[in-house]
N, C-alpha and C positions, 0 to 999 in steps of 0.2 A: 203544262206535262214538264218543265224546266223547273218551276217553281217546286213543284211535288217531288225530282229526283235531290234538287237542292235540302227540302227538308229530310229526306230521310238521309242524307250523307251528313247533317248537322245532327240528327237524332244517335246514328252510329258513332261517329264521333264523340258526343257527349255520352255513350254509354261507355266508351273507353276509358274515356278520360276518368268516369268515377268508378272504375274499375274496383269493386271491394275488394274482389279477391287477392288484389295483384301482392307478390310478397311470397312465403315461403313459409308453410304452415307443417304442424304435426296431425298425422291423422293414423286412425284404428288399422286400417288396412287398406292394400294401392287401390285406385282408385278405376276400377273396372267390374265385372260382372253387372253391371246397374239394375237389368233385369232382378238381380236377387233379393230375396228379403232381406236380408240384413245387412243393404245397402238403401235401405229405406233411408236411416237419416245418417249424414256424411258429416262427423265431428271435426271443423280445422280449430286448430288452439296455435296462436303464433309461435315460432321456433325460436327456443334460445339457446338454450347450453346445453340440450338432450346429447344424450353418445349414444343411442340404440335406437333401433323404432323404424316407423314409417313415416316420410315425410313427402308432401307435393306442392309443388313451386309452379305459380301460374307467371308462365314469362312474358317479360314485357317484348313483343315483337309483332310483328305485322300478320303473323300467325295464327296467332294466338291460341300458342301449344302449352301443354301443364305435361310433367314429366312425375311421374309420382315412382317412387324406390323405396328400396328397404337401406337402411343402413347402419355400421356396427363400428366399433372402435377398435377391430382389428380386421385384416384382412383375410382371415382364416374360416370363412365364412358364405353364405348362396345369398348372392346379391338380386336379384328378380326387380323388373322397374316396367313400368308403363308411359307409353309416350301417347298424349292425348291431344283434342281441341275442346277448347270452350267456348259459349258466345254468347254473351247476354243479349238475350231475346226480349229483355223487359227492366226496366231499372229493378226489379226483385226476382228475376227469374235467370237463370244460368241453364245452357247446354253442354252437356260433357258427353263427351264421344272418344271413348278410348279407342285407339288404332293398331297401336301392337305391343306385344308382350316381350321381353329380353329376359333372359336369366345368365349369368356368370358367376367368378368363383368358384367355391371348391364344393360342385355340387356338376350336376349333367349342365351343358350348355345349350339355351333354348334364345330361337328367333324367330316370333309367330307370328301372323297377320289377325289381327281381332276382327271378328264380323259384326254386325249389328249392334255392338256394345253400346249404346247410347240410351238417356233418358236426361229428363230437365228437373231441375231444383229449384225452390223456392230459398233465396237467399234471406237467411234470418240472424241480425247480425243480434250475439248475445252481451257483449260488450268489445270493446278496442280491440282484446285479445281472442275472442273466442266467435267462432261465426259457423251455424249450422245450417247445412245444406238438407234441403227435406225434401222427398220425391215428390213429386207431382203430377197428376194426371187428368185433373180438372183444370188450373191455371186460375182456380176463384183464388184470391191473395185472402180472403175475408178466412175461409175455409184452412188455407196455408197456415197462416199467422199462428189460427187457433191449435191448428197440431203441431205448429211446432213450439209455443206457448205449455203446450202438454208433454214435450216430449223434455223441457225442465224436471218433470216429475220423477224421469228414469233416469238420468244421467248423473254426474257426479257420486254415486253411490260405488261404495268399494268397502270389500272384504266384510260382504253380508256372511255372517253364520250364526247359528244358532246351535246348541246343546242338548237338540230334544229332536223325537222321531218325526218326521216329514206326517201331516194329517192327511195324507193322502198319498198313495203310491201305484205307480203303474210300469206293465213293463212296455217297452220302446223298443224303437231302433232305428236307429241313424239320430243324430246330435241336433236335434231342430224346436222351437218353440213350438207349443202345443195350447192357442188359444181356446177351440174348443173344448181341452179338460180344465183351462182357468175356469170356463163358462160353468164349465161342470160344478167343479170346483167352488165356485160363487154361490151355486143354488142348492148343492148340496151340505156344503161346510160351513158357510158365512150364513147362508137362509138368507138369501137377500133374493126378491120375487122381481124385483125391477132395477135394472142394471147396465151396466154398458163398460166395456171395455176403452179409456181411452187411446193407450198409446200403450208398447211396450219394448225392451231394451236389452240387449245382450249384454254383460256386464262382463269389462275386462275379457280375457281370453278363455277362460273356464266355460265349460258348457250352461249357462247360467244365466237364467232371464229375470226381468221383473216388470209385472204387471201393475197397471193402476187401473184400478175396479171403480169406477164412481157408482155410491147408491143415489139413482134417482127421485129417490122417494125425498130421502134427509138430506142431502149432499156431500156427503164424507167419501171421503176416497180410502180404500185398504190397497196396501201393496203386495199381490200375490206373488212369493218366489217360486221359480221351476229351476231345481237344480239335475242335472242328467249325470247317472254315476253308475258304478258296477256294486248291483251287488254282494253279500257273504260268498252266493252261489254263483258266480259270476254273470250274473245276466245283467244286463243293460237295464236298467228303471229310469224314471221319472220320476222325484220327489215333488211336494209341494206342500209349501207353509207361507203364513202371512204374517204380512204388519202391520199396525196401525202408523200414523204420519208423528206419531210420536217416537214411534222406535227405529222408525226409517232415521230418523232425522240424525240417531247417532252415527250411521255408516255415511252421510254427506260428506262431502269435504267440501 
């Protein structure tokens, strides 16, 4: 029993010493609402000289705390932040738990306790300056690693715009991704019989998503773009068009 406890302590110490998340990172949002679909992928980019946006710092203390916050070059703004904890549950997995939400600045001040806002993420090192945190439900490292690699297909894409009418358009309510409609697009417009949506991701701050659709017969990948907007009559619609790999390459950073 004594040997078992010593082993546990050594493992915990080793995980803490090898913490790949240590430091301060730029993120696309506050690290909270982990049950929501838009938090399936968290992209952490090493902070350098950014003047505004969202950042998250994983603190070096015995409480394993993180603070996620909005920052801006001037004080005349609204500043939300989240305090939480992180636990390295395996060398490639971290459990995030958002605890409190605070808001100060030129807006209504808030101080709220968050409940059951937790999820487990697979840690995938893209480079020395970038990490993907991919939400995991299976803890199957092989599956999670494949999912992380697929996310490389639909990230680092900017300014996807075409001067053309969408190939498919539907009325919608709410700004959210529509994978079922992308499946319909793949069947009706792309004429695919055997396919799979590998992964999808929201681009920038606009209501625009890119889906990587793989033709399982010949192995090619087509990128289906969904963009939500209001038409000339003021109706909320989602428009869909597609790009080949060669076309999407023009928009990769």
